[in-house]
C-alpha positions as CSV (number, residue, x, y, z in Angstrom):
1,X,-14.1,23.4,-26.1
2,X,-14.0,19.7,-26.5
3,X,-11.8,17.2,-24.8
4,X,-9.9,14.6,-26.7
5,X,-10.9,11.6,-24.5
6,X,-8.5,9.2,-26.2
7,X,-5.5,11.4,-25.3
8,X,-6.9,12.1,-21.8
9,X,-7.3,8.4,-21.1
10,X,-3.9,7.6,-22.4
11,X,-2.2,10.3,-20.3
12,X,-4.2,9.2,-17.2
13,X,-3.2,5.6,-17.7
14,X,0.5,6.7,-18.0
15,X,0.3,8.7,-14.8
16,X,-1.2,5.8,-12.9
17,X,1.6,3.5,-14.1
18,X,4.1,6.1,-13.0
19,X,2.4,6.5,-9.6
20,X,2.4,2.7,-9.1
21,X,6.2,2.5,-9.9
22,X,6.9,5.4,-7.5
23,X,4.8,3.9,-4.8
24,X,6.6,0.5,-5.1
25,X,10.0,2.3,-5.0
26,X,9.0,4.3,-1.9
27,X,7.7,1.1,-0.1
28,X,10.9,-0.8,-0.9
29,X,13.1,2.1,0.3
30,X,11.1,2.9,3.5
31,X,10.9,-0.8,4.5
32,X,14.6,-1.2,4.1
33,X,15.2,1.0,7.1
34,X,13.0,-1.1,9.5
35,X,14.9,-3.0,12.1
36,X,13.2,-5.6,14.4
37,X,15.6,-6.0,17.3
38,X,13.4,-6.3,20.4
39,X,10.3,-8.1,21.4
40,X,8.5,-11.0,19.8
41,X,8.7,-11.9,16.2
42,X,6.5,-9.5,14.1
43,X,3.4,-11.0,12.3
44,X,4.0,-8.8,9.2
45,X,7.3,-7.9,7.6
46,X,8.4,-4.3,7.1
47,X,7.2,-4.1,3.5
48,X,3.7,-5.4,4.4
49,X,3.5,-2.9,7.3
50,X,4.4,0.0,5.0
51,X,1.9,-1.1,2.4
52,X,-0.9,-1.4,5.0
53,X,-0.2,2.0,6.4
54,X,-0.1,3.7,3.0
55,X,-3.3,2.0,1.8
56,X,-5.0,2.9,5.1
57,X,-4.0,6.6,4.7
58,X,-4.5,7.0,1.0
59,X,-8.1,5.5,1.1
60,X,-8.8,6.9,4.6
61,X,-9.9,3.5,6.0
62,X,-10.2,2.5,9.6
63,X,-8.2,-0.4,11.0
64,X,-11.0,-2.9,10.7
65,X,-11.6,-2.2,7.0
66,X,-7.9,-2.2,6.3
67,X,-7.5,-5.6,8.1
68,X,-10.3,-7.0,5.8
69,X,-8.4,-5.9,2.7
70,X,-5.3,-7.9,3.5
71,X,-6.1,-10.7,1.1
72,X,-6.9,-8.2,-1.7
73,X,-3.4,-6.7,-1.1
74,X,-1.7,-10.1,-1.4
75,X,-1.1,-10.5,2.3
76,X,-2.2,-14.0,3.2
77,X,-1.9,-13.6,7.0
78,X,-4.9,-13.3,9.3
79,X,-4.2,-10.5,11.7
80,X,-6.4,-8.5,14.0
81,X,-7.5,-5.0,13.2
82,X,-5.5,-4.0,16.4
83,X,-2.3,-4.8,14.7
84,X,-3.0,-2.4,11.8
């Protein structure tokens, strides 16, 4: 049995696009529920926090490695790994 790699690659690419769209929708929806009423002003907004937590859990990273990835994720703030 042979695999048609062209079709496989195309379907894989389509699935990844679909996953990215679903992930963005989930991040937008979940961050819309966040309310910052008490305490000092947060260093990250709700959308950034959700993105960090999802990336941390999906790739099974520790807090330090996740904090180092901030710039790759498009978050231009320098925060401590303790905030993650």
